[in-house]
Structures are given as structure tokens and as C-alpha cells.
C-alpha positions in Angstrom: 110.5 -100.5 156.9 106.9 -100.6 155.9 105.6 -103.9 154.7 102.7 -102.7 152.7 102.9 -105.5 150.1 101.8 -108.1 152.8 99.2 -105.9 154.3 95.4 -106.6 154.0 94.8 -102.9 153.3 97.2 -102.8 150.3 94.8 -103.0 147.3 95.2 -102.8 143.6 93.1 -100.3 141.7 92.6 -101.4 138.1 91.3 -98.0 136.9 94.5 -96.2 138.1 96.7 -99.3 137.5 98.5 -98.9 140.9 98.4 -100.1 144.5 97.3 -98.0 147.4 96.5 -98.3 151.1 92.8 -98.6 151.7 93.0 -98.1 155.4 91.1 -95.0 156.5 93.5 -92.5 158.0 92.9 -88.8 158.5 95.6 -86.2 157.9 96.8 -86.3 161.5 97.3 -90.1 161.3 99.3 -89.8 158.1 101.5 -87.1 159.5 102.1 -89.0 162.7 103.0 -92.1 160.7 105.4 -90.2 158.4 107.1 -88.4 161.3 107.4 -91.5 163.5 110.8 -92.9 164.5 109.3 -96.3 164.3 108.8 -97.5 160.7 106.1 -100.0 161.8 102.6 -99.1 160.6 100.1 -99.4 163.5 97.4 -100.3 161.0 99.2 -103.2 159.3 97.2 -106.4 159.2 98.4 -109.7 157.8 96.9 -110.1 154.3 98.0 -113.7 153.9 94.7 -115.7 153.9 96.5 -119.0 154.3 98.1 -117.9 157.5 94.7 -116.9 158.9 93.3 -120.3 158.0 96.3 -122.1 159.6 95.7 -120.2 162.8 92.1 -121.2 162.9 92.9 -124.9 162.6 
């Protein structure tokens, strides 16, 4: 299962009033991701700023 809601690339667009993935992927990357048996996104990055700060301490 994709965890887009916690990803740093998951951004809100006020103009369209919806969320989208801002990670740059070409058509081959998207097709590979959609057809993959693994449901983990290789581009996922933790978007929790508090977790990043805790790690730096």
C-alpha cells in the first residue's frame, strides 16, 4: 500500500483543490511503479519534519 499522505512529495495544490505527487517521474517510472508487485514507492521520503529534527538531535 502506498503511503502518499506521509510523503514529503505529497503536496496540496490550492488552485486545483487537490493533492498530488510532486516527485519528478517520467512515463517509464510511472509504468514501472504501477506494474510493480511491490507496493512500496521507491521515491517515498518521510515528510514528518518532527521526525527529521528528532533524528538530528
